[in-house]
NUTI-826128 format. One line per field, with one value per residue (C-alpha): residue number from 1; residue in one letter; x, y, z. Coordinates in steps of 0.5 Angstrom, whole numbers. Layout:
N
pos	(NUM, ...) .
code	(A, ...) .
x	(X, ...) .
y	(Y, ...) .
z	(Z, ...) .
// end
This chain:
241
pos	(1, 2, 3, 4, 5, 6, 7, 8, 9, 10, 11, 12, 13, 14, 15, 16, 17, 18, 19, 20, 21, 22, 23, 24, 25, 26, 27, 28, 29, 30, 31, 32, 33, 34, 35, 36, 37, 38, 39, 40, 41, 42, 43, 44, 45, 46, 47, 48, 49, 50, 51, 52, 53, 54, 55, 56, 57, 58, 59, 60, 61, 62, 63, 64, 65, 66, 67, 68, 69, 70, 71, 72, 73, 74, 75, 76, 77, 78, 79, 80, 81, 82, 83, 84, 85, 86, 87, 88, 89, 90, 91, 92, 93, 94, 95, 96, 97, 98, 99, 100, 101, 102, 103, 104, 105, 106, 107, 108, 109, 110, 111, 112, 113, 114, 115, 116, 117, 118, 119, 120, 121, 122, 123, 124, 125, 126, 127, 128, 129, 130, 131, 132, 133, 134, 135, 136, 137, 138, 139, 140, 141, 142, 143, 144, 145, 146, 147, 148, 149, 150, 151, 152, 153, 154, 155, 156, 157, 158, 159, 160, 161, 162, 163, 164, 165, 166, 167, 168, 169, 170, 171, 172, 173, 174, 175, 176, 177, 178, 179, 180, 181, 182, 183, 184, 185, 186, 187, 188, 189, 190, 191, 192, 193, 194, 195, 196, 197, 198, 199, 200, 201, 202, 203, 204, 205, 206, 207, 208, 209, 210, 211, 212, 213, 214, 215, 216, 217, 218, 219, 220, 221, 222, 223, 224, 225, 226, 227, 228, 229, 230, 231, 232, 233, 234, 235, 236, 237, 238, 239, 240, 241) .
code	(X, X, X, X, X, X, X, X, X, X, X, X, X, X, X, X, X, X, X, X, X, X, X, X, X, X, X, X, X, X, X, X, X, X, X, X, X, X, X, X, X, X, X, X, X, X, X, X, X, X, X, X, X, X, X, X, X, X, X, X, X, X, X, X, X, X, X, X, X, X, X, X, X, X, X, X, X, X, X, X, X, X, X, X, X, X, X, X, X, X, X, X, X, X, X, X, X, X, X, X, X, X, X, X, X, X, X, X, X, X, X, X, X, X, X, X, X, X, X, X, X, X, X, X, X, X, X, X, X, X, X, X, X, X, X, X, X, X, X, X, X, X, X, X, X, X, X, X, X, X, X, X, X, X, X, X, X, X, X, X, X, X, X, X, X, X, X, X, X, X, X, X, X, X, X, X, X, X, X, X, X, X, X, X, X, X, X, X, X, X, X, X, X, X, X, X, X, X, X, X, X, X, X, X, X, X, X, X, X, X, X, X, X, X, X, X, X, X, X, X, X, X, X, X, X, X, X, X, X, X, X, X, X, X, X, X, X, X, X, X, X) .
x	(169, 163, 156, 152, 145, 142, 134, 133, 127, 123, 123, 120, 120, 112, 112, 116, 117, 124, 125, 126, 131, 133, 141, 146, 152, 155, 162, 168, 173, 177, 173, 176, 172, 169, 170, 172, 177, 182, 177, 176, 169, 163, 160, 152, 150, 143, 140, 136, 138, 132, 137, 142, 148, 152, 159, 157, 161, 158, 153, 147, 141, 142, 139, 136, 130, 134, 131, 135, 136, 140, 144, 146, 148, 152, 155, 157, 161, 164, 167, 173, 177, 171, 171, 164, 163, 158, 158, 151, 151, 148, 145, 141, 140, 134, 129, 129, 126, 133, 130, 130, 137, 140, 138, 139, 146, 147, 144, 150, 155, 156, 158, 154, 155, 150, 152, 146, 145, 141, 135, 131, 128, 131, 126, 121, 123, 130, 128, 125, 131, 134, 133, 137, 144, 147, 144, 147, 155, 154, 151, 155, 150, 155, 151, 154, 150, 148, 143, 141, 138, 138, 132, 130, 128, 136, 139, 139, 142, 148, 155, 159, 159, 163, 164, 166, 169, 172, 177, 171, 170, 166, 171, 169, 168, 172, 166, 163, 158, 156, 158, 158, 155, 148, 145, 144, 141, 143, 149, 151, 148, 152, 153, 147, 148, 149, 153, 159, 162, 167, 167, 171, 173, 174, 177, 172, 176, 173, 177, 182, 189, 190, 183, 184, 190, 187, 181, 186, 190, 184, 182, 188, 189, 181, 183, 189, 185, 179, 181, 177, 179, 182, 178, 183, 179, 184, 180, 181, 188, 190, 186, 180, 173) .
y	(131, 135, 132, 136, 137, 142, 140, 137, 142, 139, 142, 149, 149, 147, 155, 158, 161, 162, 169, 170, 164, 163, 164, 163, 166, 169, 169, 168, 163, 157, 151, 146, 139, 136, 138, 145, 144, 150, 155, 161, 162, 165, 160, 161, 157, 156, 155, 148, 141, 135, 131, 131, 128, 127, 128, 134, 141, 145, 151, 152, 154, 162, 165, 171, 172, 174, 176, 173, 180, 182, 175, 176, 183, 181, 175, 180, 184, 178, 175, 179, 176, 176, 168, 167, 161, 161, 154, 153, 149, 148, 145, 142, 147, 142, 145, 151, 153, 155, 155, 163, 164, 159, 161, 168, 167, 162, 168, 173, 168, 164, 157, 154, 148, 145, 140, 136, 130, 126, 125, 131, 132, 138, 144, 144, 150, 148, 141, 145, 149, 143, 141, 147, 146, 152, 150, 143, 146, 151, 147, 141, 138, 134, 129, 127, 121, 121, 115, 108, 112, 118, 121, 118, 126, 128, 123, 126, 132, 129, 130, 127, 124, 125, 121, 123, 117, 113, 107, 103, 102, 96, 91, 90, 97, 101, 106, 108, 104, 110, 118, 123, 117, 118, 111, 108, 102, 97, 102, 108, 109, 108, 112, 110, 104, 108, 114, 116, 122, 123, 119, 123, 120, 125, 122, 124, 130, 127, 132, 127, 126, 119, 117, 123, 119, 112, 115, 118, 112, 107, 113, 114, 106, 105, 111, 106, 101, 103, 109, 114, 122, 124, 129, 133, 138, 144, 150, 146, 145, 153, 155, 159, 158) .
z	(337, 338, 336, 331, 335, 330, 329, 322, 318, 312, 305, 305, 297, 296, 300, 296, 289, 289, 289, 297, 300, 307, 307, 313, 310, 303, 303, 299, 299, 296, 295, 298, 295, 289, 282, 283, 289, 289, 286, 289, 289, 292, 298, 299, 304, 305, 312, 314, 313, 313, 316, 322, 321, 328, 325, 321, 323, 319, 323, 318, 323, 323, 318, 314, 309, 302, 295, 290, 287, 294, 294, 286, 289, 295, 290, 285, 291, 294, 288, 288, 283, 278, 278, 276, 281, 286, 291, 293, 300, 306, 310, 305, 298, 295, 301, 297, 290, 287, 280, 279, 282, 278, 272, 274, 275, 269, 265, 268, 266, 273, 273, 279, 284, 288, 293, 296, 301, 295, 299, 296, 289, 285, 285, 280, 277, 276, 274, 268, 267, 266, 259, 257, 254, 258, 264, 262, 261, 267, 273, 277, 282, 287, 291, 298, 299, 308, 307, 303, 297, 292, 290, 283, 280, 282, 278, 271, 275, 278, 275, 281, 287, 293, 299, 307, 309, 316, 316, 315, 307, 304, 302, 295, 292, 297, 299, 306, 310, 312, 312, 318, 323, 319, 319, 312, 310, 308, 307, 303, 297, 291, 285, 280, 275, 268, 272, 268, 272, 277, 285, 290, 296, 302, 309, 315, 320, 326, 330, 333, 329, 330, 327, 322, 320, 319, 315, 310, 309, 308, 303, 300, 299, 296, 291, 288, 288, 285, 281, 286, 286, 293, 296, 302, 304, 302, 305, 312, 310, 308, 314, 310, 312) .
// end
């Protein structure tokens, strides 16, 4: 298994008004994970992450600065089937101010999913926009914890938790003790106490058929025991990015 050596970088939201973002890539694909698994969508991968998870297999350091007008234009071109679904990921997307982009996309009729590691608060302009009924229905934040805590300001946004798991699961709740080999004390953050959304459990891809089979077996058993939803990275199964 290749170890991720990309250097972590701090939040840059404080320097931004949200009208220019550091973008790694924009592409049309099948969403393979979480609430929109199986849906065609446009992926907006933002650059940089505040963590360095050894088991991460995503390249996110190369980037270009793009204005949100140009980002939206490219999203519209890439959205071949007019699915009107945009997945904002990274890296860690909440390093940057997402409010203006999300607000523009929602106003155009797009549904937006943001996937976060849970360590950073939502950007200020996005937090101010959250109270709107339209945003509540159009925005889905999926938290995939990588540390022992989730930022308390993020909790009202989270509609789903997604855990990447190897075969080492907690004997009581069936959730992993860590994710992607990142340290978590005392162990990986759990869904907050009043959370009522979906919890997804995804076998870690370790690049080794035997270990992957062990991870999948453990995850399936946990889903059957605790009622979690199985997540199988459909994009890898069908061979798309």
